[in-house]
Residue, then its C-alpha position, 0 to 999 in steps of 0.5 A: x789319493x790312491x795307495x800304491x801298495x797297502x798293508x792291512x794288519x800286518x803281523x810278523x814274528x820270528x819264533x816267539x818274537x814279534x817284530x811287526x805288530x798290527x800294521x795298516x798303512x797306505x803307501x800314496x801312489x808316486x810320493x816319497x814315503x820316509x820311515x824313521x825309527x830306532x835301529x831294531x824297531x822294524x823298519x827294514x823288516x817292513x821293507x822286505x815284507x813289501x816284497x815278501x823277501x822275509x817269506x824266504x826265511x823258514x822261521x817267520x810267521x806272517x799274518x795280515x795282507x799286503x795289497x799292490x794296487x788291490x792285489x794281495x801279494x801273496x797271490x803273486x808269483x815271487x819273480x812277478x811280485x819282485x819285477x813290480x816291487x824293486x828293492x835296493x838295500x842298505x850296502x850296494x850288492x853289485x853282481x861280480x861281472x861287468x857294469x853292462x851285465x848287471x844292468x843287463x841281468x834282469x831284462x835278460x831273465x824276464x825275456x827280453x832278447x833284443x840286444x839294441x833294445x837292452x843297450x837303450x834301456x841300460x843307457x837311459x836308466x844309467x843316465x836318469x841315475x847320473x851314472x852314465x857319462x862316469x861309466x859309458x867307457x867302461x861298461x865292459x869293466x867289473x862293477x866291482x871297481x866302482x866307488x860305493x856312491x857309484x855302486x848304489x846309483x848302479x843298483x837303483x839303475x838296475x832296479x829300474x830297468x824292469x820298470x817297477x811300480x814301487x821302488x824300496x830302499x833301505x838306508x840307501x845313503x848311509x855309507x856315502x858322503x854328502x855329494x853322493x847322498x844329495x845325487x841319489x836324493x835328487x835322482x829320488x826326486x825326479x823318480x817319484x813322478x812315475x814310481x812310488x818310493x819307500x825309503x828307510x833311513x835314519x836321517x831326520x834331515x833327509x826325510x824332511x828334504x825328500x819325504x812327502x810323508x813321514x812315518x815313524x816305528x817303535x817297537x814294531x808299531x807305526x805312527x800316523x803319517x805326517x804329509x809335508 
């Protein structure tokens, strides 16, 4: 099966501290891969390495390679890479502006100028995230007023506006109740038809519910994938 993104001998250190050691793994296209492991084992570092966010830390040392559909991510401009590989953080990071501006920000940044096209994409992605009916009359209101579950769904919808090939999620449900967790899980199950999804989670039950493959990390090392 074709890999969407693949690490080859990836090592990451901060000073003398090794965080990832010789990680070689292919994440399958249009599948959900769940990454399990205890706190501090390197899960989030691996996730942040996949869209090269960690390179912004001046103390980091990186070796090996990461290839996105055969192209090294290190040959890509950051804005090009992060358009193709989206990232949703553990705590939803909404911009201190309206729901509409949160959704339109990346579209405008990447050069889309047609208001009608922007409006159509915003509606489409909010519907996909199961959020449109809840916010359609509040688009001009601050996104900071949304609930935790709504904020997380907004962050996912916002990431989807620029049509990423890969979506990375770092514990997206850790602060959510079961109802919002199930909404997001159902959303991810639908999304994998067109997007490769990699999710870090502490929740083994969640990994089993939605993961096509489950991999585990321990002390910076990766175990073999388990196909379900």
